[in-house]
C-alpha positions as CSV (number, residue, x, y, z in Angstrom):
1,X,0.1,0.1,-0.1
2,X,1.4,3.4,-1.1
3,X,2.1,5.6,1.8
4,X,-0.6,8.0,0.7
5,X,-3.3,5.4,1.2
6,X,-1.7,4.2,4.9
7,X,-2.1,7.8,5.6
8,X,-5.7,8.6,4.3
9,X,-6.2,5.3,6.7
10,X,-4.5,6.5,9.5
11,X,-6.6,10.0,9.4
12,X,-10.0,8.0,8.8
13,X,-9.3,5.7,11.9
14,X,-7.6,8.5,14.2
15,X,-11.0,10.6,13.3
16,X,-13.1,7.4,14.3
17,X,-11.2,7.1,17.2
18,X,-11.5,10.3,18.3
19,X,-15.2,10.8,17.7
20,X,-15.8,7.8,19.5
21,X,-13.9,9.2,22.8
22,X,-15.9,12.2,22.4
23,X,-19.0,10.6,22.2
24,X,-17.9,7.9,25.4
25,X,-16.9,11.3,27.6
26,X,-20.0,13.0,26.9
27,X,-21.8,10.0,27.6
28,X,-19.7,9.2,30.8
29,X,-19.8,12.3,32.3
30,X,-24.0,12.6,31.7
31,X,-24.2,9.2,33.4
32,X,-22.4,10.7,36.8
33,X,-24.3,13.6,37.0
34,X,-27.4,11.5,36.9
35,X,-25.7,9.4,39.3
36,X,-24.3,12.6,41.4
37,X,-28.6,13.4,41.9
38,X,-29.5,10.1,42.5
39,X,-27.5,9.9,46.1
40,X,-29.7,12.8,47.5
41,X,-32.5,10.1,46.8
42,X,-34.4,7.9,49.4
43,X,-33.5,4.2,49.9
44,X,-34.2,1.9,47.8
45,X,-34.4,4.3,44.6
46,X,-30.6,5.5,45.8
47,X,-29.6,2.1,45.4
48,X,-30.7,1.0,42.8
49,X,-30.4,4.0,40.7
50,X,-26.4,4.4,41.5
51,X,-25.8,0.8,41.2
52,X,-27.2,0.7,37.8
53,X,-25.0,4.3,37.1
54,X,-22.0,2.8,38.3
55,X,-22.4,-0.2,36.0
56,X,-22.9,1.9,33.0
57,X,-20.2,4.8,33.5
58,X,-18.0,1.5,34.2
59,X,-18.8,-0.3,31.2
60,X,-18.5,3.2,29.3
61,X,-15.2,3.7,30.8
62,X,-14.0,0.4,29.5
63,X,-16.0,-0.4,26.3
64,X,-16.0,3.1,24.5
65,X,-13.2,4.6,26.0
66,X,-10.4,2.9,26.3
67,X,-10.4,1.6,22.8
68,X,-11.2,4.8,21.8
69,X,-8.1,6.5,23.2
70,X,-5.6,3.4,22.0
71,X,-7.2,4.1,18.3
72,X,-7.1,7.5,18.9
73,X,-3.0,7.6,19.8
74,X,-2.4,4.8,18.0
75,X,-3.0,6.3,14.2
76,X,-2.2,9.8,15.4
77,X,1.0,8.8,16.0
78,X,1.4,6.9,12.8
79,X,0.4,9.5,11.0
80,X,3.2,11.6,12.3
81,X,5.6,8.7,11.6
82,X,4.0,9.2,7.9
83,X,4.3,13.0,7.5
84,X,7.5,13.9,10.2
85,X,7.4,17.0,9.2
86,X,4.5,18.1,11.2
87,X,6.7,17.9,14.3
88,X,8.2,20.8,12.9
89,X,5.3,23.1,13.0
90,X,4.3,24.8,16.4
91,X,0.4,23.8,15.5
92,X,1.4,20.2,16.0
93,X,2.6,20.8,19.4
94,X,-0.7,22.8,20.9
95,X,-2.8,19.8,19.3
96,X,-1.0,17.3,21.3
97,X,-0.9,19.4,24.4
98,X,-4.6,19.3,24.1
99,X,-4.2,15.2,23.4
100,X,-2.7,14.8,26.7
101,X,-5.0,17.4,28.2
102,X,-8.0,15.0,27.3
103,X,-5.9,12.2,27.7
104,X,-5.2,12.9,31.9
105,X,-9.2,14.1,31.4
106,X,-10.2,10.9,30.8
107,X,-8.2,9.1,33.5
108,X,-9.6,12.1,36.2
109,X,-12.8,10.6,34.8
110,X,-11.7,6.8,35.8
111,X,-10.9,8.6,39.4
112,X,-14.3,9.9,39.8
113,X,-16.1,6.5,38.7
114,X,-14.1,5.1,41.4
115,X,-15.4,7.5,43.9
116,X,-18.8,7.3,42.9
117,X,-18.9,3.6,43.4
118,X,-17.2,4.4,46.8
119,X,-20.0,6.5,48.1
120,X,-17.1,8.9,48.5
121,X,-17.0,11.5,46.0
122,X,-17.8,15.1,47.9
123,X,-19.0,16.3,44.3
124,X,-23.1,17.5,43.8
125,X,-24.2,17.3,40.2
126,X,-23.4,21.1,39.4
127,X,-19.4,20.0,39.3
128,X,-20.2,16.9,36.9
129,X,-21.7,19.4,34.8
130,X,-18.5,21.8,34.3
131,X,-16.4,18.6,34.5
132,X,-19.1,17.8,31.2
133,X,-18.1,20.3,29.3
134,X,-14.1,20.6,30.1
135,X,-14.1,18.2,26.3
136,X,-15.9,20.5,24.8
137,X,-13.2,23.2,25.0
138,X,-10.2,21.0,24.1
139,X,-12.2,19.7,21.4
140,X,-12.8,22.8,19.9
141,X,-9.2,24.5,20.5
142,X,-7.4,21.0,19.0
143,X,-9.9,20.8,15.7
144,X,-9.1,24.5,15.3
145,X,-5.5,23.6,15.5
146,X,-5.6,20.7,13.0
147,X,-7.8,22.6,10.9
148,X,-5.8,26.0,10.1
149,X,-2.6,24.4,11.3
150,X,0.3,26.9,10.0
151,X,-2.6,29.7,9.7
152,X,-4.1,30.2,13.3
153,X,-3.6,33.1,14.8
154,X,-2.7,31.9,18.2
155,X,-4.4,35.3,19.7
156,X,-7.6,35.0,18.3
157,X,-7.5,31.3,19.1
158,X,-7.0,32.0,22.6
159,X,-10.0,34.7,22.8
160,X,-12.3,32.6,20.9
161,X,-11.8,29.8,23.3
162,X,-11.7,32.0,26.1
163,X,-15.0,33.6,25.1
164,X,-16.4,30.3,24.5
165,X,-15.3,28.6,27.8
166,X,-17.1,31.8,29.6
167,X,-20.3,31.2,27.7
168,X,-20.1,27.6,29.2
169,X,-19.8,28.8,32.4
170,X,-22.9,31.0,32.2
171,X,-24.9,28.2,31.0
172,X,-24.0,26.3,33.2
173,X,-24.5,29.0,36.1
174,X,-27.9,29.0,34.2
175,X,-28.7,25.4,34.8
176,X,-27.5,24.7,38.0
177,X,-29.6,27.8,39.3
178,X,-32.6,26.2,38.2
179,X,-32.0,22.2,39.0
């Protein structure tokens, strides 16, 4: 197979992995919101719901997130091997920082599953609502870097992501007041 074909396959698999990763994160943290809300319900409802949410959280983590992270990283690294020139461009280092942040965030979610499972989480559903927006901010940043590459204006990116983050914070606050 030609290098161009390997690259196209790698890019397609990288995008499939990334979409699956994001979907898994959005679903997982939404489950954590519901799990945290269920913790304040009376028994037996609390016991039934928290057990079910924890089961679902672990399944999402193990069946969707872990494979998606591996697929994204493996094919992303393969693309870098096939296009090593990208490692000489600043946008790629910015994107790699965001991918590392997202990887750390995914592990952070695993820690929260354990806390929810053992009923030692000190966080409310509001905290998990905020957590649910973190991957969106990282996604927007990484996609803009990947699309604009060397044409990126770092100040516009920073300003746009900052404004987007403020909008999200405002929306989360409104929802939290209603809850």
